Each structure stands twice: as C-alpha cells, then as structure tokens.
TORDREN-826098 format. One record per atom (N, C-alpha, C): x, y, z; chain; atom name; residue in one letter. Coordinates in steps of 0.02 Angstrom, whole numbers, plus 50000, padded with zeros to 5 digits. Last residue first. Layout:
[[X; Y; Z]; 'A'; 'CA'; 'A'];
...
end
This chain:
[[54484; 61235; 59669]; 'A'; 'N'; 'V'];
[[54549; 61206; 59650]; 'A'; 'CA'; 'V'];
[[54579; 61246; 59594]; 'A'; 'C'; 'V'];
[[54399; 61299; 59810]; 'A'; 'N'; 'F'];
[[54409; 61298; 59738]; 'A'; 'CA'; 'F'];
[[54479; 61272; 59723]; 'A'; 'C'; 'F'];
[[54321; 61207; 59946]; 'A'; 'N'; 'G'];
[[54359; 61260; 59915]; 'A'; 'CA'; 'G'];
[[54367; 61251; 59840]; 'A'; 'C'; 'G'];
[[54237; 61115; 59997]; 'A'; 'N'; 'R'];
[[54308; 61100; 60002]; 'A'; 'CA'; 'R'];
[[54351; 61154; 59970]; 'A'; 'C'; 'R'];
[[54097; 61143; 60090]; 'A'; 'N'; 'N'];
[[54132; 61165; 60030]; 'A'; 'CA'; 'N'];
[[54207; 61154; 60039]; 'A'; 'C'; 'N'];
[[53977; 61044; 60146]; 'A'; 'N'; 'F'];
[[54045; 61061; 60163]; 'A'; 'CA'; 'F'];
[[54081; 61079; 60098]; 'A'; 'C'; 'F'];
[[53812; 61067; 60189]; 'A'; 'N'; 'V'];
[[53858; 61062; 60132]; 'A'; 'CA'; 'V'];
[[53927; 61085; 60157]; 'A'; 'C'; 'V'];
[[53666; 60999; 60250]; 'A'; 'N'; 'I'];
[[53732; 61024; 60269]; 'A'; 'CA'; 'I'];
[[53778; 61013; 60210]; 'A'; 'C'; 'I'];
[[53498; 61022; 60276]; 'A'; 'N'; 'L'];
[[53548; 61005; 60226]; 'A'; 'CA'; 'L'];
[[53613; 61038; 60245]; 'A'; 'C'; 'L'];
[[53367; 60958; 60368]; 'A'; 'N'; 'V'];
[[53425; 61003; 60371]; 'A'; 'CA'; 'V'];
[[53475; 60977; 60319]; 'A'; 'C'; 'V'];
[[53193; 60946; 60399]; 'A'; 'N'; 'N'];
[[53252; 60927; 60359]; 'A'; 'CA'; 'N'];
[[53306; 60980; 60366]; 'A'; 'C'; 'N'];
[[53111; 60998; 60503]; 'A'; 'N'; 'K'];
[[53104; 60928; 60480]; 'A'; 'CA'; 'K'];
[[53166; 60904; 60443]; 'A'; 'C'; 'K'];
[[53162; 61090; 60648]; 'A'; 'N'; 'K'];
[[53153; 61085; 60575]; 'A'; 'CA'; 'K'];
[[53150; 61012; 60555]; 'A'; 'C'; 'K'];
[[53196; 61092; 60778]; 'A'; 'N'; 'T'];
[[53124; 61096; 60763]; 'A'; 'CA'; 'T'];
[[53110; 61091; 60688]; 'A'; 'C'; 'T'];
[[53334; 61093; 60780]; 'A'; 'N'; 'K'];
[[53299; 61032; 60800]; 'A'; 'CA'; 'K'];
[[53224; 61033; 60788]; 'A'; 'C'; 'K'];
[[53428; 61188; 60747]; 'A'; 'N'; 'Y'];
[[53379; 61170; 60696]; 'A'; 'CA'; 'Y'];
[[53337; 61109; 60715]; 'A'; 'C'; 'Y'];
[[53519; 61197; 60846]; 'A'; 'N'; 'D'];
[[53481; 61258; 60831]; 'A'; 'CA'; 'D'];
[[53423; 61243; 60783]; 'A'; 'C'; 'D'];
[[53590; 61079; 60843]; 'A'; 'N'; 'S'];
[[53533; 61083; 60889]; 'A'; 'CA'; 'S'];
[[53491; 61146; 60879]; 'A'; 'C'; 'S'];
[[53696; 61111; 60761]; 'A'; 'N'; 'L'];
[[53642; 61070; 60733]; 'A'; 'CA'; 'L'];
[[53580; 61074; 60778]; 'A'; 'C'; 'L'];
[[53749; 61279; 60769]; 'A'; 'N'; 'R'];
[[53744; 61213; 60801]; 'A'; 'CA'; 'R'];
[[53686; 61175; 60769]; 'A'; 'C'; 'R'];
[[53865; 61396; 60714]; 'A'; 'N'; 'I'];
[[53800; 61365; 60702]; 'A'; 'CA'; 'I'];
[[53802; 61296; 60733]; 'A'; 'C'; 'I'];
[[53947; 61547; 60735]; 'A'; 'N'; 'T'];
[[53943; 61477; 60756]; 'A'; 'CA'; 'T'];
[[53871; 61453; 60747]; 'A'; 'C'; 'T'];
[[54007; 61647; 60604]; 'A'; 'N'; 'N'];
[[53955; 61637; 60654]; 'A'; 'CA'; 'N'];
[[53952; 61563; 60671]; 'A'; 'C'; 'N'];
[[54094; 61675; 60499]; 'A'; 'N'; 'S'];
[[54122; 61658; 60565]; 'A'; 'CA'; 'S'];
[[54070; 61657; 60621]; 'A'; 'C'; 'S'];
[[54033; 61677; 60379]; 'A'; 'N'; 'K'];
[[54040; 61742; 60413]; 'A'; 'CA'; 'K'];
[[54068; 61734; 60484]; 'A'; 'C'; 'K'];
[[54020; 61547; 60341]; 'A'; 'N'; 'F'];
[[54067; 61588; 60303]; 'A'; 'CA'; 'F'];
[[54076; 61657; 60332]; 'A'; 'C'; 'F'];
[[54007; 61466; 60504]; 'A'; 'N'; 'D'];
[[53986; 61478; 60435]; 'A'; 'CA'; 'D'];
[[54036; 61525; 60402]; 'A'; 'C'; 'D'];
[[54077; 61340; 60608]; 'A'; 'N'; 'D'];
[[54074; 61411; 60589]; 'A'; 'CA'; 'D'];
[[54052; 61417; 60517]; 'A'; 'C'; 'D'];
[[53987; 61217; 60700]; 'A'; 'N'; 'I'];
[[54034; 61235; 60646]; 'A'; 'CA'; 'I'];
[[54026; 61309; 60632]; 'A'; 'C'; 'I'];
[[53946; 61085; 60812]; 'A'; 'N'; 'E'];
[[53946; 61155; 60793]; 'A'; 'CA'; 'E'];
[[54001; 61167; 60742]; 'A'; 'C'; 'E'];
[[53829; 60950; 60842]; 'A'; 'N'; 'F'];
[[53896; 60976; 60828]; 'A'; 'CA'; 'F'];
[[53890; 61050; 60813]; 'A'; 'C'; 'F'];
[[53745; 60806; 60901]; 'A'; 'N'; 'D'];
[[53749; 60879; 60898]; 'A'; 'CA'; 'D'];
[[53821; 60899; 60884]; 'A'; 'C'; 'D'];
[[53718; 60663; 60798]; 'A'; 'N'; 'P'];
[[53750; 60695; 60856]; 'A'; 'CA'; 'P'];
[[53752; 60771; 60847]; 'A'; 'C'; 'P'];
[[53556; 60614; 60740]; 'A'; 'N'; 'A'];
[[53623; 60640; 60725]; 'A'; 'CA'; 'A'];
[[53653; 60671; 60788]; 'A'; 'C'; 'A'];
[[53471; 60467; 60783]; 'A'; 'N'; 'Q'];
[[53475; 60539; 60790]; 'A'; 'CA'; 'Q'];
[[53547; 60561; 60778]; 'A'; 'C'; 'Q'];
[[53460; 60340; 60657]; 'A'; 'N'; 'K'];
[[53478; 60361; 60725]; 'A'; 'CA'; 'K'];
[[53481; 60437; 60725]; 'A'; 'C'; 'K'];
[[53449; 60290; 60529]; 'A'; 'N'; 'N'];
[[53390; 60293; 60571]; 'A'; 'CA'; 'N'];
[[53405; 60308; 60644]; 'A'; 'C'; 'N'];
[[53617; 60230; 60516]; 'A'; 'N'; 'L'];
[[53553; 60248; 60485]; 'A'; 'CA'; 'L'];
[[53498; 60246; 60537]; 'A'; 'C'; 'L'];
[[53751; 60298; 60614]; 'A'; 'N'; 'E'];
[[53708; 60243; 60595]; 'A'; 'CA'; 'E'];
[[53644; 60269; 60563]; 'A'; 'C'; 'E'];
[[53909; 60364; 60589]; 'A'; 'N'; 'I'];
[[53838; 60380; 60599]; 'A'; 'CA'; 'I'];
[[53797; 60322; 60573]; 'A'; 'C'; 'I'];
[[54069; 60371; 60668]; 'A'; 'N'; 'S'];
[[54023; 60344; 60618]; 'A'; 'CA'; 'S'];
[[53952; 60361; 60638]; 'A'; 'C'; 'S'];
[[54206; 60484; 60685]; 'A'; 'N'; 'A'];
[[54146; 60452; 60712]; 'A'; 'CA'; 'A'];
[[54102; 60425; 60655]; 'A'; 'C'; 'A'];
[[54377; 60460; 60660]; 'A'; 'N'; 'M'];
[[54316; 60489; 60635]; 'A'; 'CA'; 'M'];
[[54256; 60449; 60663]; 'A'; 'C'; 'M'];
end
C-alpha cells in the first residue's frame, strides 16, 4: 500500500462510481476541496 505524506500533492488515481463511471482525481484539480468516501458495504 502506498503512503501519503502531509502537505504533498495527492497522487492521481481512478475509481469507478456506483454507476460504473470512471472518475479520476485529476478531473477535480480545479476544485479547492475534494471529499472521497469509500463505502465498505452493509453488514
């Protein structure tokens, strides 16, 4: 697993959303804040 340092630029990555659309962090580079939530599913 890669580590992330404080005050460093986040590495670009891509992930599929709940509709199977690919989303890249770089798509939001003009935004000031980005919130990413990883849902682990229901137990």
